[in-house]
N, C-alpha and C positions, 0 to 999 in steps of 0.2 A: 596439608597445604593451605596457604592463605587464600582468602577470597580474592577473586580478580574483579576489578571494577574499572571500567572505561567510560565514565559518564561523558556524554556529549554536552558539555556545558557551554551555552552560548553567552556572549557578553551581554550585560544589561542594556547596552546601547546598540540598537540596530538601525543603520542608516538606510533609508528607503527613499526612492524617487519614483513617482508614478505619474503617468500621463494618460488620459483617456480621450480618445477621439471618436465621436459619434458621427458615423456617415449619414448622409441625408436620407438614404433609403436602405440602410443596413443596420448591423448590430454595433457592438462596441469593441474597440481595440485598446489594449492597455499595455504600456511599457513599464517594466519594473526593474529596479536595480537595488542591490543591497550589499551590506557587509556585516560579517559576524565573526565571532571567535569560538573555536572549538578546542577543548583541552586535549583531544586526541588528533585533530586534523589541523590545528593552528588557525591562522587567519584565513577566512573564506570570503571571496567576493562573488557576486552573482549578477546576472542580467537575464531578463526574460521578456517574452512577448506573449500575451494572451488575446485571442480574437474570437468573437462569437458572431456567427452569421455574417461573415465579412462581406460588405457590399451587397447584402441581401442575396447571397449566392447559396446559402445553406452550408457554408464551409466554416468549421471551427478550427482554430489553430492554437497550438501551444508550443513554445520554444523556451528552453532554459539552459544556461551554461553556468557552471560553478567551478571555481579554481581556488586552491589553497596551497599552503606550504607542503601538505602531504599528499596532494593529488588533485584530481579533477573528475567531473562527470558532466554529461550533457544528455538532453532528451529533445525529441521532436515528435509532435503528435498532430495528425490531421484527421478530420472527420467530416464527411459530407453526408447530409441527410436530404433525401428526395421525398417530398410529401406526395402521397398518392390519394389522400383523402379517404372517404368511405368506400370500402370495397366489400366483396363477399367474405373476406377474411375478418372484417370488423371495421370499426371507426379509427380514424387517425392512423391509417396504414402508411408505412414509410420504409424506404430502402436506406440502409445505413452502411456506408463504406468507410473503413478506418485504416490508417497506416501509422506506424510508430517506429521509432528507432531510438535506442538509448545506449550509452557507453559509460563505463565507470572504471576508474583506475586510482584507487586509494591505497596507500601503503599498509594501512591496518587491515585491509582485505586480503593481502598477500598475493593477489592476482588481479588481472584486468578482465573485464567481461563486456560483452555487447549483446544486444537483442534487437532483431528486426521482426516486425509482425504486420501481417495484412489480414483483413477480415471483411466479409460481406454478409449482411444479415437482412432479414425481412421481419418487421415488427408490426403489431396491430393490437388495438384495444378490443378484445372480444366480448367484454362485459363491462359495466360501469366501474368495477373495481378489480378487473383482471386483464392483464396484458401479457401476450406471448411473443417470444422472439426466437428465431432459429437461423443459423447461418454456418458458414465455413470459415476456417482460419488456416493460415500458414505462418510458421514461426521458425526463425533461424537464430541459434544461440552460439556463442563462442566464448571460450575461456583461454586466455593466453598470458604470457609474461608471468608465469608462476614463480614466485620468489622462493628462496630456500626455506623460509619459515612458514610453511603451510602444511596442512594435513596431506599425507600420502593418498588419501581418498580423493583429493582434488586432482592429483596427477592422472587418475583414471579418466577424468572428465576433460582433460586438456584437448583443445582443438574445437572444431565446429560440428554441429549436428542440427537436424531439422525435425519438425513435427508438423503434421497437417491433419485436419479432421473437422469435426462438427461441434457446435456449441448450441445448446438449447436452454432457454430460460423462461421462467414464469414469475410474474410479480402480482401479488395479491395486496389489496388495500390501497390507501392513499395517504400521503403525508405532505405537509406544506413545503418542506425542503430537507435535503439530506444532511446539510451542515447546520448545526444548531437548530434543530426542529422545535416547533412550539406546539404542534397539534397533529394528531393522526397516528396511523400505524401502517407498517408495510412489511411483507414477508417475501423474500426472494429465494428462488430455487434455481440452481444452475447445474447442468450436466455437460461435461466436456469429455470428448473421446478423440484421441489421436489415432487415426486409422492408417496413416502413411508416414513416410519419412524414416529417419533413423531411430526415433523414439516412439514407442507405443505405450499409451497409458489411458486411463479413464478416471474421472473424478466427479464426485457429487458434493455440492456445497449448498448450505442453507444459511440465511442471515435474516435478522429481523430488527426492526426499530419501532419504538413506541414513545410517544411524547404527549404530555398534557400540561395545561396551565391551571393549577389549582387556585391561583389568585393573581391579581394584576401584578405584573413584573416578575412573577415566579414561574419556572418551568421545571418539571421533573421528566427525565428521559431515561430509557433503558434500551440496551441493544445487545445482540448476541450474534455469534457466528460459529459454524462448525463445518468440518469437511473431512473427506476421506479420498485419497488418491492411491491408485494401484497401478503397478507396471503390468503391461500385457506382453506375453511372450517371454523369451529368455532374458536374463539379466535384471539387475536391480533398477529401481526408479532413479532417474537422473536427478542431480541436484537442481537442474533447471526447472523441474516439475514438482519439487517438494514444496511444502508450505513453510513459511517463515513468519514469526511474530516478533513484535518489538517496534520501537520507534513511537508511532502514534497509537498503537494498540498491542498489548496493554501499556499504558503510560507507566513510566518508572523503569523501563528496560530499553536498552539500545536496540538498533536495527539488527534483527537476527539474534537478539539477546536472550530469547527464550527457546529452549529445546536442546536436543543432543548437540554436543560439542566434542571435537577432538582436541584435547588440551594437554600440552606438555609444558611444565613450568620452565620459564626462561627460553622457550623454543617457539612453539606456535600455539595458536588458539583460534580454531576455525569452526564457525557455525555450520551445521550440516542440514538443518531443517528436518522435516519429518513427513510421514504419510498421513498423519491424523492431526487435527487441531481443533481446539475449542476456545471460545473467547466470550466474555461477558462484561458489561459495564453498566453502572447506574450513576446518574449525576443529577444533582439539584442545583439549578442555576437561578441567579437573581440579577436583574438590571440595577446598576448602581449609578449610572449616568446615561445621557442620551446615546453615546457611542460605546459604552463599556458595560460589561456584565462579568460576574464572578461565579464560579461553580465549585462545589465540593463533590468529589467522585471516589468511587471504588471500582477498580478494574481487576479482572482475573483472567488467566489464560494458560494454555499448555499446548505444546507441540511434542509429539512422540511417535514412535515406531519407525524403524528402518528395516530394509531387507537385510537379512543377516543370518547369523550374528555379524554385524559390521565390525571389521578389524581395522583400527587406525594406528597411528603412531603411539598412542597411549594405551593400546591394547584393545580389548572388546569395548565398544562404545555403549554407554548406558543410554538406552533409548526408551526407558520406561515412562509411563504417565506420571507427571508430577505437577500439580497445579501451582502456579505462581500468582501472586496478588500484590496490589499496591493501592494506597489511598493518598489523596492529595487535594490540592487546590488548583483551579484553572482560571486564568484571566483572559477575557476576549475583548478585542478592540476592533470595531468596524472602521478600519482605516481606508484612505482613498484607494489603496491597491488591493483591498480584500480584507478578510478577517484574520488578524494576527492573534495567535493563541500562545500564551505562556503557561506551561505546566510545571508545578513543583510537586513531585511525588515521592512518597516514602515506600520503597519496596517492603512488603511484609513477609511473605513466604517465598524464598528463592533458594536456588542451589548455589553451591560454593563458587562455581565458575560462570554463573550467569553474567552477562554484560549489562550493567546497571546504568541508567541515565536518569538521574534525579531531577534535572532541570532540562527543559526542552522548549524551543520556540519554533512555531510552525506557521506557515501561511496556508490557510484552509482554502481549497479550491474544489469546485464541483465539475471540472471539465470531464 
């Protein structure tokens, strides 16, 4: 069989309009609009709104809507942080309430999906370089409008389901910023367990980020992530709870482009995710102008393991571990609407039916 490649190639020109309004006693609100072209999804237009500490209320807001020739998606995110100050739990104690909703309906996905999520958490800095957070979550997922050209494994997931449980996390270290860091190191551990609802599962994830500036204008950074998710009780782990890699990490691969797939030539090509994942990246970055920097990177990652043996339309799905990698160049522009990132990547080790994305353009956000 020939290799399948669906690179999400964005046009060289991206039209953007941004307006920022600084409230007298609050944070910043930013309106963005853009247009791009995708070889798999055609012309895409987008509009969004990002707000931080709106009117000094502690509320953060994120809204985005995108529509193209081949579909549309939308997302809404709200977060409220109530500062409690120093308590017996530690310094900078805070209550965090979050709500989000997203919908996606693209022809190349072969189905439409939606997700609603609510969470409440209590967080505190218990030591100078250690913060802990614990809370509850509820999540509602739905898969609908399944087209003929999709894996029969998705048919088993059609409809809606819920999951509810606990999330516990710890952060060690300190870094100046998560996007384009210049100095510091941080290690995150997260444990999630769904104890109620239709889906029962538990997962443990670890991620780390390290950055140093060896000389003026130069930064070297390295990051990694790994995780394991298991179903609890009868039945396999739902596609809603599996790990997916691709898109922004590792670069060079499409969204969901790494990992087990149910592929039948001239019929369907469905990413299935996996119960295990590992990811690593190293990048050397240099400033080339006041608002521009360029980097050289090497990324690697893998998603593997399904409950099984999983049987799809193509037969038994290959869910073995297989490391993918890519190398390339990245250009960063600190534009008025945020950091725009253009990546040009050459996939090195990949499977025949991986979804490759050699060129990608992203707006980096830390919401």
